[in-house]
N, CA, C and O atoms as a printed pandas DataFrame, in Angstrom:
     atom_number atom_name residue_name chain_id  residue_number  x_coord  y_coord  z_coord
0              1         N          MET        A               1   41.136   23.283  -33.506
1              2        CA          MET        A               1   40.485   23.067  -34.780
2              3         C          MET        A               1   39.364   22.045  -34.629
3              4         O          MET        A               1   39.400   21.184  -33.751
4              5         N          ILE        A               2   38.375   22.159  -35.498
5              6        CA          ILE        A               2   37.316   21.164  -35.583
6              7         C          ILE        A               2   37.322   20.577  -36.989
7              8         O          ILE        A               2   37.955   21.118  -37.896
8              9         N          ASN        A               3   36.624   19.484  -37.159
9             10        CA          ASN        A               3   36.535   18.813  -38.446
10            11         C          ASN        A               3   35.096   18.937  -38.940
11            12         O          ASN        A               3   34.162   18.517  -38.257
12            13         N          VAL        A               4   34.920   19.513  -40.124
13            14        CA          VAL        A               4   33.585   19.675  -40.712
14            15         C          VAL        A               4   33.571   18.973  -42.057
15            16         O          VAL        A               4   34.268   19.374  -42.988
16            17         N          ASN        A               5   32.769   17.920  -42.149
17            18        CA          ASN        A               5   32.665   17.134  -43.378
18            19         C          ASN        A               5   34.043   16.731  -43.906
19            20         O          ASN        A               5   34.292   16.767  -45.111
20            21         N          GLY        A               6   34.935   16.347  -42.989
21            22        CA          GLY        A               6   36.259   15.884  -43.372
22            23         C          GLY        A               6   37.294   16.975  -43.583
23            24         O          GLY        A               6   38.439   16.677  -43.923
24            25         N          GLU        A               7   36.920   18.221  -43.391
25            26        CA          GLU        A               7   37.819   19.366  -43.607
26            27         C          GLU        A               7   38.147   20.018  -42.265
27            28         O          GLU        A               7   37.254   20.261  -41.453
28            29         N          GLN        A               8   39.428   20.299  -42.037
29            30        CA          GLN        A               8   39.844   20.992  -40.818
30            31         C          GLN        A               8   39.422   22.463  -40.897
31            32         O          GLN        A               8   39.674   23.140  -41.894
32            33         N          VAL        A               9   38.782   22.937  -39.839
33            34        CA          VAL        A               9   38.307   24.319  -39.785
34            35         C          VAL        A               9   38.804   24.935  -38.481
35            36         O          VAL        A               9   38.588   24.385  -37.401
36            37         N          ASP        A              10   39.470   26.081  -38.593
37            38        CA          ASP        A              10   39.915   26.755  -37.378
38            39         C          ASP        A              10   39.047   27.973  -37.109
39            40         O          ASP        A              10   38.210   28.347  -37.931
40            41         N          GLN        A              11   39.248   28.574  -35.977
41            42        CA          GLN        A              11   38.525   29.764  -35.538
42            43         C          GLN        A              11   37.049   29.518  -35.258
43            44         O          GLN        A              11   36.266   30.468  -35.237
44            45         N          MET        A              12   36.643   28.252  -35.038
45            46        CA          MET        A              12   35.254   27.971  -34.680
46            47         C          MET        A              12   35.134   27.402  -33.261
47            48         O          MET        A              12   34.023   27.270  -32.749
48            49         N          VAL        A              13   36.258   27.064  -32.621
49            50        CA          VAL        A              13   36.223   26.584  -31.243
50            51         C          VAL        A              13   35.676   27.695  -30.356
51            52         O          VAL        A              13   36.132   28.836  -30.428
52            53         N          GLY        A              14   34.695   27.358  -29.519
53            54        CA          GLY        A              14   34.051   28.349  -28.658
54            55         C          GLY        A              14   32.815   28.974  -29.279
55            56         O          GLY        A              14   32.086   29.701  -28.605
56            57         N          LYS        A              15   32.571   28.704  -30.542
57            58        CA          LYS        A              15   31.382   29.220  -31.237
58            59         C          LYS        A              15   30.264   28.170  -31.172
59            60         O          LYS        A              15   30.506   27.011  -30.834
60            61         N          THR        A              16   29.059   28.589  -31.497
61            62        CA          THR        A              16   27.927   27.664  -31.503
62            63         C          THR        A              16   27.779   26.999  -32.867
63            64         O          THR        A              16   28.376   27.426  -33.856
64            65         N          LEU        A              17   26.971   25.949  -32.895
65            66        CA          LEU        A              17   26.662   25.306  -34.169
66            67         C          LEU        A              17   25.944   26.271  -35.106
67            68         O          LEU        A              17   26.141   26.205  -36.319
68            69         N          THR        A              18   25.131   27.150  -34.579
69            70        CA          THR        A              18   24.471   28.162  -35.409
70            71         C          THR        A              18   25.506   29.053  -36.087
71            72         O          THR        A              18   25.378   29.369  -37.270
72            73         N          ASP        A              19   26.530   29.459  -35.342
73            74        CA          ASP        A              19   27.608   30.267  -35.931
74            75         C          ASP        A              19   28.274   29.519  -37.076
75            76         O          ASP        A              19   28.550   30.103  -38.124
76            77         N          LEU        A              20   28.533   28.231  -36.882
77            78        CA          LEU        A              20   29.157   27.418  -37.922
78            79         C          LEU        A              20   28.272   27.346  -39.154
79            80         O          LEU        A              20   28.762   27.479  -40.276
80            81         N          LEU        A              21   26.985   27.138  -38.964
81            82        CA          LEU        A              21   26.064   27.062  -40.098
82            83         C          LEU        A              21   26.024   28.368  -40.883
83            84         O          LEU        A              21   25.940   28.350  -42.111
84            85         N          LYS        A              22   26.083   29.489  -40.192
85            86        CA          LYS        A              22   26.070   30.785  -40.878
86            87         C          LYS        A              22   27.287   30.944  -41.787
87            88         O          LYS        A              22   27.208   31.595  -42.829
88            89         N          VAL        A              23   28.410   30.349  -41.391
89            90        CA          VAL        A              23   29.640   30.435  -42.176
90            91         C          VAL        A              23   29.630   29.428  -43.321
91            92         O          VAL        A              23   30.089   29.730  -44.422
92            93         N          LYS        A              24   29.107   28.230  -43.060
93            94        CA          LYS        A              24   29.256   27.121  -43.999
94            95         C          LYS        A              24   28.108   26.942  -44.989
95            96         O          LYS        A              24   28.308   26.320  -46.032
96            97         N          THR        A              25   26.933   27.453  -44.707
97            98        CA          THR        A              25   25.807   27.219  -45.605
98            99         C          THR        A              25   24.859   28.405  -45.606
99           100         O          THR        A              25   24.761   29.142  -44.625
100          101         N          ASP        A              26   24.167   28.578  -46.717
101          102        CA          ASP        A              26   23.153   29.634  -46.790
102          103         C          ASP        A              26   21.744   29.041  -46.757
103          104         O          ASP        A              26   20.758   29.772  -46.861
104          105         N          MET        A              27   21.649   27.717  -46.612
105          106        CA          MET        A              27   20.343   27.048  -46.583
106          107         C          MET        A              27   20.180   26.299  -45.259
107          108         O          MET        A              27   20.072   25.073  -45.244
108          109         N          MET        A              28   20.162   27.035  -44.156
109          110        CA          MET        A              28   20.120   26.434  -42.827
110          111         C          MET        A              28   18.893   25.551  -42.609
111          112         O          MET        A              28   18.951   24.607  -41.821
112          113         N          GLN        A              29   17.787   25.838  -43.289
113          114        CA          GLN        A              29   16.562   25.078  -43.093
114          115         C          GLN        A              29   16.673   23.667  -43.653
115          116         O          GLN        A              29   15.947   22.777  -43.208
116          117         N          ASN        A              30   17.562   23.439  -44.617
117          118        CA          ASN        A              30   17.668   22.149  -45.288
118          119         C          ASN        A              30   18.878   21.344  -44.834
119          120         O          ASN        A              30   19.338   20.464  -45.562
120          121         N          VAL        A              31   19.401   21.627  -43.644
121          122        CA          VAL        A              31   20.617   20.966  -43.175
122          123         C          VAL        A              31   20.346   20.237  -41.864
123          124         O          VAL        A              31   19.717   20.770  -40.950
124          125         N          VAL        A              32   20.838   19.004  -41.801
125          126        CA          VAL        A              32   20.853   18.249  -40.553
126          127         C          VAL        A              32   22.279   18.290  -40.035
127          128         O          VAL        A              32   23.229   18.135  -40.802
128          129         N          VAL        A              33   22.430   18.500  -38.727
129          130        CA          VAL        A              33   23.756   18.606  -38.124
130          131         C          VAL        A              33   24.014   17.386  -37.244
131          132         O          VAL        A              33   23.210   17.033  -36.381
132          133         N          GLU        A              34   25.156   16.758  -37.488
133          134        CA          GLU        A              34   25.613   15.657  -36.643
134          135         C          GLU        A              34   26.888   16.120  -35.949
135          136         O          GLU        A              34   27.833   16.563  -36.602
136          137         N          LEU        A              35   26.910   16.017  -34.633
137          138        CA          LEU        A              35   28.068   16.428  -33.839
138          139         C          LEU        A              35   28.603   15.216  -33.094
139          140         O          LEU        A              35   27.930   14.662  -32.225
140          141         N          ASN        A              36   29.811   14.811  -33.439
141          142        CA          ASN        A              36   30.454   13.653  -32.801
142          143         C          ASN        A              36   29.550   12.421  -32.821
143          144         O          ASN        A              36   29.453   11.692  -31.834
144          145         N          GLY        A              37   28.886   12.200  -33.967
145          146        CA          GLY        A              37   28.062   11.018  -34.168
146          147         C          GLY        A              37   26.636   11.127  -33.663
147          148         O          GLY        A              37   25.881   10.159  -33.749
148          149         N          GLU        A              38   26.247   12.281  -33.138
149          150        CA          GLU        A              38   24.907   12.478  -32.588
150          151         C          GLU        A              38   24.162   13.550  -33.391
151          152         O          GLU        A              38   24.678   14.647  -33.605
152          153         N          ILE        A              39   22.944   13.219  -33.830
153          154        CA          ILE        A              39   22.111   14.213  -34.520
154          155         C          ILE        A              39   21.685   15.273  -33.505
155          156         O          ILE        A              39   21.199   14.955  -32.420
156          157         N          ILE        A              40   21.876   16.520  -33.877
157          158        CA          ILE        A              40   21.536   17.640  -32.988
158          159         C          ILE        A              40   20.211   18.245  -33.438
159          160         O          ILE        A              40   20.051   18.615  -34.601
160          161         N          HIS        A              41   19.271   18.340  -32.518
161          162        CA          HIS        A              41   17.971   18.948  -32.821
162          163         C          HIS        A              41   18.142   20.439  -33.053
163          164         O          HIS        A              41   18.990   21.089  -32.441
164          165         N          ARG        A              42   17.334   20.957  -33.933
165          166        CA          ARG        A              42   17.433   22.362  -34.337
166          167         C          ARG        A              42   17.359   23.326  -33.143
167          168         O          ARG        A              42   18.014   24.368  -33.151
168          169         N          ASP        A              43   16.572   22.987  -32.126
169          170        CA          ASP        A              43   16.448   23.887  -30.979
170          171         C          ASP        A              43   17.692   23.885  -30.081
171          172         O          ASP        A              43   17.756   24.659  -29.125
172          173         N          GLN        A              44   18.682   23.025  -30.372
173          174        CA          GLN        A              44   19.921   22.981  -29.604
174          175         C          GLN        A              44   21.089   23.655  -30.325
175          176         O          GLN        A              44   22.173   23.777  -29.755
176          177         N          LEU        A              45   20.888   24.085  -31.548
177          178        CA          LEU        A              45   21.992   24.646  -32.332
178          179         C          LEU        A              45   22.601   25.894  -31.704
179          180         O          LEU        A              45   23.799   26.140  -31.843
180          181         N          ASP        A              46   21.777   26.685  -31.011
181          182        CA          ASP        A              46   22.267   27.914  -30.379
182          183         C          ASP        A              46   23.020   27.658  -29.082
183          184         O          ASP        A              46   23.745   28.531  -28.606
184          185         N          THR        A              47   22.856   26.465  -28.502
185          186        CA          THR        A              47   23.444   26.204  -27.194
186          187         C          THR        A              47   24.617   25.227  -27.228
187          188         O          THR        A              47   25.357   25.122  -26.249
188          189         N          LYS        A              48   24.796   24.515  -28.331
189          190        CA          LYS        A              48   25.926   23.578  -28.447
190          191         C          LYS        A              48   27.179   24.361  -28.843
191          192         O          LYS        A              48   27.246   24.947  -29.924
192          193         N          ILE        A              49   28.160   24.360  -27.955
193          194        CA          ILE        A              49   29.405   25.079  -28.173
194          195         C          ILE        A              49   30.451   24.104  -28.722
195          196         O          ILE        A              49   30.636   23.010  -28.188
196          197         N          LEU        A              50   31.119   24.512  -29.779
197          198        CA          LEU        A              50   32.143   23.678  -30.396
198          199         C          LEU        A              50   33.419   23.703  -29.569
199          200         O          LEU        A              50   33.854   24.755  -29.100
200          201         N          VAL        A              51   34.019   22.511  -29.396
201          202        CA          VAL        A              51   35.278   22.403  -28.666
202          203         C          VAL        A              51   36.320   21.763  -29.571
203          204         O          VAL        A              51   35.990   21.176  -30.601
204          205         N          GLU        A              52   37.563   21.881  -29.180
205          206        CA          GLU        A              52   38.690   21.340  -29.940
206          207         C          GLU        A              52   38.445   19.873  -30.298
207          208         O          GLU        A              52   38.026   19.078  -29.457
208          209         N          ASN        A              53   38.713   19.532  -31.552
209          210        CA          ASN        A              53   38.620   18.173  -32.095
210          211         C          ASN        A              53   37.190   17.658  -32.282
211          212         O          ASN        A              53   37.001   16.460  -32.490
212          213         N          ASP        A              54   36.179   18.532  -32.215
213          214        CA          ASP        A              54   34.816   18.103  -32.545
214          215         C          ASP        A              54   34.759   17.672  -34.001
215          216         O          ASP        A              54   35.479   18.200  -34.848
216          217         N          HIS        A              55   33.889   16.700  -34.279
217          218        CA          HIS        A              55   33.638   16.255  -35.646
218          219         C          HIS        A              55   32.192   16.591  -35.990
219          220         O          HIS        A              55   31.264   16.118  -35.334
220          221         N          VAL        A              56   32.008   17.408  -37.021
221          222        CA          VAL        A              56   30.688   17.868  -37.440
222          223         C          VAL        A              56   30.431   17.389  -38.863
223          224         O          VAL        A              56   31.291   17.504  -39.736
224          225         N          GLU        A              57   29.250   16.857  -39.081
225          226        CA          GLU        A              57   28.795   16.529  -40.426
226          227         C          GLU        A              57   27.576   17.390  -40.711
227          228         O          GLU        A              57   26.627   17.408  -39.927
228          229         N          LEU        A              58   27.600   18.103  -41.833
229          230        CA          LEU        A              58   26.468   18.895  -42.290
230          231         C          LEU        A              58   25.861   18.149  -43.475
231          232         O          LEU        A              58   26.496   17.981  -44.516
232          233         N          ILE        A              59   24.634   17.713  -43.295
233          234        CA          ILE        A              59   23.969   16.897  -44.322
234          235         C          ILE        A              59   22.847   17.724  -44.914
235          236         O          ILE        A              59   21.916   18.121  -44.213
236          237         N          SER        A              60   22.941   17.984  -46.226
237          238        CA          SER        A              60   21.954   18.806  -46.927
238          239         C          SER        A              60   20.955   17.937  -47.660
239          240         O          SER        A              60   21.305   16.887  -48.198
240          241         N          PHE        A              61   19.722   18.377  -47.677
241          242        CA          PHE        A              61   18.674   17.722  -48.427
242          243         C          PHE        A              61   18.332   18.579  -49.640
243          244         O          PHE        A              61   18.090   19.780  -49.521
244          245         N          VAL        A              62   18.317   17.952  -50.792
245          246        CA          VAL        A              62   18.027   18.656  -52.036
246          247         C          VAL        A              62   16.861   17.953  -52.722
247          248         O          VAL        A              62   16.875   16.735  -52.904
248          249         N          GLY        A              63   15.861   18.728  -53.096
249          250        CA          GLY        A              63   14.711   18.165  -53.785
250          251         C          GLY        A              63   14.949   18.153  -55.288
251          252         O          GLY        A              63   15.771   18.902  -55.814
252          253         N          GLY        A              64   14.240   17.319  -55.933
253          254        CA          GLY        A              64   14.364   17.238  -57.389
254          255         C          GLY        A              64   13.387   16.220  -57.942
255          256         O          GLY        A              64   12.614   15.605  -57.207
256          257         N          GLY        A              65   13.438   16.063  -59.216
257          258        CA          GLY        A              65   12.478   15.128  -59.785
258          259         C          GLY        A              65   12.981   14.406  -60.959
259          260         O          GLY        A              65   12.265   13.585  -61.532
């Protein structure tokens, strides 16, 4: 299992961060991904493979006025 924003998520071990984003959000362009305390650049999302006990934070940016 991995931890995403404080929630236990199974069936994502061995998948990429891109796979996780497709499941968890529909606004991939407005999300910053932190993996185990490290900000992951967008060009690395396809190559970072999730492993057991990873901690992921998905941070969304919302505009408004």
